[in-house]
C-alpha positions as CSV (number, residue, x, y, z in Angstrom):
1,M,4.1,26.2,-12.3
2,A,4.8,23.4,-14.8
3,I,5.6,19.9,-13.5
4,R,9.2,19.2,-14.6
5,T,10.4,16.8,-11.9
6,I,8.3,13.9,-10.5
7,L,9.6,11.7,-7.7
8,V,8.0,8.3,-7.2
9,H,8.7,6.1,-4.1
10,V,9.5,2.6,-5.1
11,D,9.4,-0.4,-2.8
12,A,8.9,-4.2,-3.5
13,G,5.2,-4.3,-2.7
14,P,2.6,-5.9,-5.0
15,A,1.1,-2.5,-5.9
16,C,4.4,-0.8,-6.8
17,A,4.5,-1.7,-10.5
18,R,1.1,0.0,-11.0
19,R,2.3,3.0,-9.1
20,V,5.5,3.3,-11.3
21,E,3.5,2.9,-14.5
22,F,1.1,5.6,-13.3
23,A,4.1,8.0,-12.6
24,L,5.7,7.2,-15.9
25,A,2.4,8.1,-17.8
26,L,2.1,11.3,-15.8
27,A,5.7,12.2,-16.5
28,A,5.2,11.6,-20.2
29,E,2.2,13.8,-20.4
30,H,3.9,16.7,-18.6
31,G,7.3,16.2,-20.3
32,A,8.8,15.7,-16.8
33,H,11.9,14.0,-15.5
34,L,10.9,10.9,-13.4
35,A,13.1,9.9,-10.5
36,G,12.5,6.5,-8.9
37,L,13.6,6.4,-5.2
38,H,14.1,3.3,-3.1
39,V,15.1,3.7,0.5
40,R,17.1,0.9,2.0
41,D,16.1,1.0,5.6
42,N,17.9,-1.4,7.9
43,A,15.1,-0.6,10.5
44,S,17.2,0.0,13.6
45,L,15.5,-1.4,16.8
46,P,14.8,0.6,19.9
47,F,17.8,1.2,22.1
48,Y,16.5,-1.2,24.8
49,I,16.6,-4.1,22.4
50,E,20.0,-5.6,21.6
51,P,19.6,-7.6,18.4
52,S,21.8,-10.7,17.8
53,L,24.4,-10.7,15.0
54,E,22.3,-13.2,13.2
55,F,19.2,-11.0,13.3
56,I,21.3,-8.0,12.0
57,E,22.6,-10.0,9.1
58,K,19.1,-11.3,8.2
59,Q,17.8,-7.8,8.3
60,K,20.5,-6.6,6.0
61,S,19.8,-9.5,3.6
62,W,16.0,-8.6,3.6
63,A,16.8,-5.0,2.9
64,A,19.2,-5.9,0.1
65,R,16.7,-8.2,-1.5
66,E,14.0,-5.6,-1.4
67,A,16.3,-3.0,-3.0
68,T,17.0,-5.5,-5.8
69,D,13.3,-6.3,-6.3
70,A,12.4,-2.6,-6.3
71,K,14.9,-1.7,-8.9
72,A,13.7,-4.6,-11.1
73,I,10.1,-3.2,-10.8
74,F,11.3,0.2,-11.9
75,D,13.5,-1.0,-14.7
76,T,10.8,-3.2,-16.1
77,A,8.3,-0.4,-16.1
78,V,10.8,2.0,-17.7
79,A,11.7,-0.4,-20.4
80,Q,8.0,-1.0,-21.3
81,G,6.7,2.6,-21.0
82,A,9.2,5.4,-20.5
83,Q,8.8,8.3,-23.0
84,G,11.2,10.7,-21.3
85,P,14.2,10.9,-19.0
86,T,14.3,8.8,-15.9
87,E,16.8,8.0,-13.1
88,W,17.1,5.5,-10.4
89,R,18.2,6.2,-6.8
90,T,18.9,3.8,-3.9
91,V,19.6,5.5,-0.7
92,E,20.2,4.0,2.8
93,G,18.5,5.7,5.7
94,D,15.2,6.4,7.3
95,V,12.3,6.1,4.8
96,L,10.3,9.2,5.7
97,R,13.2,11.5,6.2
98,T,14.9,10.4,3.0
99,V,11.8,10.6,0.8
100,A,10.8,13.9,2.3
101,A,14.3,15.4,1.6
102,A,14.1,14.2,-2.1
103,A,10.5,15.5,-2.4
104,R,11.6,19.0,-1.6
105,C,13.5,19.1,-4.8
106,A,10.6,17.8,-6.9
107,D,7.5,19.4,-8.3
108,L,5.3,16.4,-7.4
109,T,5.8,13.3,-5.3
110,V,4.0,10.1,-6.0
111,V,3.6,7.5,-3.2
112,G,1.3,4.5,-2.7
113,Q,-1.7,4.0,-0.4
114,H,-1.0,1.6,2.4
115,D,-2.4,-1.9,1.6
116,P,-3.2,-3.5,5.0
117,D,-3.3,-7.0,3.4
118,A,0.2,-6.7,1.7
119,P,3.5,-7.5,3.4
120,G,5.0,-4.5,5.1
121,Y,8.5,-4.7,3.8
122,F,10.4,-1.7,5.0
123,T,7.8,0.9,3.9
124,P,6.0,2.5,7.0
125,A,2.3,2.1,6.9
126,T,1.9,5.9,7.6
127,L,4.4,7.0,4.9
128,A,1.8,8.8,2.7
129,E,0.2,10.8,5.5
130,D,3.5,11.5,7.2
131,L,4.9,12.8,3.9
132,V,2.0,15.2,3.5
133,F,3.4,17.1,6.5
134,A,7.1,16.6,5.7
135,A,7.4,17.0,1.9
136,G,6.8,20.8,1.6
137,G,4.9,20.3,-1.6
138,P,2.1,18.3,-3.2
139,V,1.9,14.6,-2.6
140,L,-0.1,12.4,-5.0
141,V,-1.2,9.1,-3.4
142,V,-2.0,6.3,-5.8
143,P,-4.5,3.6,-4.5
144,Y,-3.0,0.1,-4.3
145,I,-5.6,-1.1,-6.7
146,G,-4.0,1.0,-9.4
147,A,-5.3,4.1,-11.3
148,A,-6.0,5.4,-14.8
149,P,-3.1,7.3,-16.2
150,K,-5.2,10.1,-17.6
151,L,-6.6,12.5,-15.0
152,R,-9.4,14.2,-17.0
153,R,-12.2,14.4,-14.4
154,V,-11.1,16.1,-11.2
155,L,-13.1,16.6,-8.0
156,I,-11.9,19.4,-5.7
157,G,-12.9,19.1,-2.0
158,W,-13.4,22.7,-1.1
159,N,-13.9,24.2,2.4
160,G,-12.2,27.5,1.9
161,S,-9.3,26.5,4.2
162,R,-5.6,27.4,3.7
163,E,-4.9,23.7,3.1
164,A,-7.5,23.4,0.4
165,A,-6.3,26.6,-1.3
166,R,-2.7,25.2,-1.3
167,A,-3.9,21.9,-2.8
168,V,-5.7,23.7,-5.6
169,H,-2.7,25.9,-6.5
170,D,-0.4,22.8,-6.4
171,A,-2.8,21.0,-8.7
172,L,-3.0,23.7,-11.3
173,P,-0.7,21.9,-13.9
174,L,-3.1,18.9,-13.6
175,L,-6.2,21.0,-13.7
176,L,-5.1,22.7,-16.9
177,R,-5.2,19.3,-18.6
178,A,-8.6,18.3,-17.2
179,E,-11.7,18.1,-19.2
180,Q,-14.1,18.5,-16.2
181,V,-13.4,20.0,-12.8
182,T,-15.9,20.1,-10.0
183,V,-15.5,22.3,-7.0
184,L,-17.4,20.5,-4.3
185,S,-18.3,22.4,-1.1
186,I,-19.4,20.1,1.7
187,A,-21.4,21.6,4.5
188,A,-21.8,20.0,7.9
189,A,-25.3,18.8,8.9
190,G,-27.4,21.8,10.0
191,A,-24.9,24.3,8.5
192,D,-25.7,26.8,5.7
193,P,-24.8,25.0,2.4
194,Q,-23.7,28.3,1.0
195,A,-21.4,29.2,3.8
196,V,-18.4,28.1,1.8
197,P,-19.4,28.6,-1.9
198,G,-17.2,27.4,-4.6
199,A,-18.2,30.0,-7.2
200,D,-15.4,32.4,-6.4
201,L,-12.8,29.6,-6.8
202,C,-14.5,28.6,-10.1
203,Q,-14.1,32.1,-11.4
204,A,-10.4,32.2,-10.4
205,L,-9.8,28.9,-12.1
206,A,-11.6,30.1,-15.3
207,R,-9.0,32.8,-15.5
208,H,-6.4,30.0,-15.8
209,D,-8.6,28.4,-18.6
210,V,-9.6,25.6,-16.2
211,P,-13.2,24.5,-16.9
212,A,-14.7,24.4,-13.4
213,E,-18.2,24.2,-12.0
214,A,-19.4,24.6,-8.4
215,A,-21.4,22.0,-6.5
216,T,-22.6,21.9,-2.9
217,T,-23.7,19.0,-0.7
218,V,-24.5,18.4,3.0
219,A,-22.8,15.8,5.1
220,A,-25.9,14.5,6.8
221,G,-25.2,11.3,8.7
222,I,-22.0,10.7,6.8
223,E,-18.4,11.6,7.4
224,P,-17.1,14.3,5.0
225,G,-14.3,12.2,3.7
226,E,-16.7,9.3,2.9
227,L,-19.0,11.7,1.2
228,L,-16.2,13.1,-0.9
229,L,-15.3,9.6,-2.0
230,S,-18.9,8.8,-2.8
231,E,-19.2,11.9,-4.9
232,A,-15.9,11.0,-6.7
233,A,-17.3,7.5,-7.5
234,S,-20.7,8.8,-8.7
235,G,-19.0,11.4,-11.0
236,S,-16.4,8.9,-12.2
237,A,-13.6,11.2,-11.1
238,D,-10.0,10.3,-12.0
239,L,-8.5,12.5,-9.3
240,I,-9.4,14.1,-6.0
241,V,-7.7,17.3,-4.9
242,M,-8.0,18.2,-1.2
243,G,-6.2,19.9,1.7
244,A,-4.9,17.6,4.4
245,Y,-5.4,17.9,8.2
246,G,-7.2,21.2,8.4
247,R,-7.5,20.6,12.2
248,S,-4.8,19.2,14.4
249,R,-3.6,15.7,13.4
250,A,-3.9,14.5,17.0
251,R,-7.6,15.6,17.0
252,E,-8.2,13.9,13.7
253,M,-6.6,10.7,15.0
254,L,-8.9,10.7,18.0
255,L,-12.1,11.8,16.4
256,G,-11.7,10.8,12.8
257,G,-11.5,13.1,9.8
258,A,-11.6,13.5,6.1
259,T,-7.9,13.0,5.5
260,R,-7.6,9.7,7.3
261,S,-10.8,8.3,5.9
262,V,-9.8,9.2,2.4
263,L,-6.4,7.6,2.8
264,R,-7.9,4.4,4.1
265,Q,-10.7,4.1,1.5
266,M,-9.6,5.9,-1.6
267,T,-10.1,4.2,-5.0
268,V,-8.8,7.0,-7.2
269,P,-5.6,9.1,-6.9
270,V,-5.7,11.9,-4.4
271,L,-3.5,15.0,-4.4
272,F,-2.9,16.2,-0.9
273,A,-1.4,19.5,0.4
274,H,-1.0,20.8,3.9
């Protein structure tokens, strides 16, 4: 399936301009319509806290200012780099629910990695990972340090799971434009490295004219997500494609896992699917 509609979440954070520029370049390459979405969230407090009228008015003022700043970021990026149709939306509501609803009518949703050192504004710190569950389609997370607009070297994290297969199929429009695709199977320490071979997937991708090669490594003394990031860095990958939360989210939160470690430490864009 071709990418014809891209949704990008826009806030007033310091990394947002780079995210919008990335989304604009991606839309131009795929001849896609780009929709910028800002959610004006008045951040209602828990029922047991009764805010003062002064607090409510300040909160509305903050939200209005962020909406104005977000639109300015989007408009500036569009004026400098748009090569196709764009639109701007400001919607009032819950951030996750609003972005997820819009994402279900898009082919690809672009959001930003949480920056722990940046002001929070009204964007939840867990928006990216929550959206992977809620969007119903692929979510491309852009690191807050920015990203190259051309996704020519792609690393696929492959474990044979349903989530990984979904991510590969969702990424096909991007893989078709890649110059190098590596299907990396990561075996746990002590496991058979050939237990989840990537050769079959490479053959299937070749039938789509995707140039893919298989590779295998063993996660000995290193968490799989960290190993995937290390392999991406050593191979100068422009994009990682991976399934998200192959085991229960609660278990991964307690014990750690590839999804959460990649979201925390990523330095290149990652396409997630669940």
